[in-house]
C-alpha positions in Angstrom: -55.6 33.9 32.0 -57.9 31.4 33.7 -57.9 27.8 35.0 -59.5 24.8 33.3 -59.8 21.2 34.4 -57.6 18.8 32.6 -57.6 15.0 32.8 -54.1 13.6 33.2 -53.2 9.9 32.7 -51.2 9.0 35.9 -51.3 5.2 35.4 -47.5 4.9 35.2 -47.1 6.8 38.5 -49.5 4.7 40.6 -48.1 2.2 43.0 -49.8 -0.2 45.4 -49.1 -1.8 48.8 -51.1 -4.8 50.0 -52.3 -4.0 53.5 -54.9 -6.0 55.5 -56.7 -7.6 52.5 -56.8 -4.6 50.2 -54.4 -2.8 47.9 -53.6 0.8 49.1 -53.0 3.0 46.0 -50.4 5.8 46.0 -49.0 8.5 43.7 -45.6 9.2 45.1 -46.3 9.4 48.9 -49.9 10.5 48.6 -52.5 7.8 49.2 -55.2 8.2 46.5 -57.5 5.2 47.3 -57.9 1.5 47.7 -58.6 -1.5 45.5 -60.5 -4.4 47.2 -61.1 -7.9 45.9 -64.3 -9.8 46.6 -66.6 -12.4 45.1 -67.9 -9.8 42.5 -64.4 -9.0 41.4 -62.3 -5.9 42.2 -63.5 -2.5 43.3 -61.6 0.7 43.1 -62.4 3.6 45.5 -60.5 6.8 44.9 -60.3 10.3 46.5 -62.0 13.2 44.8 -60.2 14.3 41.7 -59.0 10.8 40.7 -60.7 8.3 38.4 -60.2 4.7 37.3 -61.5 4.1 33.8 -60.7 1.3 31.3 -57.8 0.0 33.4 -56.2 3.4 33.6 -55.8 5.9 36.5 -56.6 9.6 35.8 -56.2 12.8 37.9 -58.3 15.9 37.3 -56.3 19.0 38.0 -56.5 22.8 37.3 -54.3 23.9 34.5 -53.5 27.5 33.7 -54.9 28.4 30.3 -54.0 31.5 28.3 -57.5 32.2 27.2 -58.1 34.5 24.3 -55.0 36.5 23.4 -55.7 39.9 22.1 -53.6 42.1 19.9 -53.2 45.7 21.2 -51.8 48.3 18.8 -49.6 50.7 20.7 -48.3 54.1 19.7 -45.0 54.3 21.6 -44.0 57.6 19.9 -47.0 59.4 21.4 -46.9 57.5 24.7 -50.1 55.4 24.7 -50.9 51.7 24.5 
């Protein structure tokens, strides 16, 4: 077994609080970044492992993968596997 990076859509779990001219972004109680508004439009700055793409929020996380499963022929009568 090994770990692989997986991109999870967390858009429905992201909430925001407007604090001092910017929107603080959270997933549950963890702050993941800020969204600021200026003359050029909005900018999103997120912690490592998070991404804002095409109006959706994503989290990259390690997921346990099974890898390649192998078949092993065992001879239980003779006591080996």
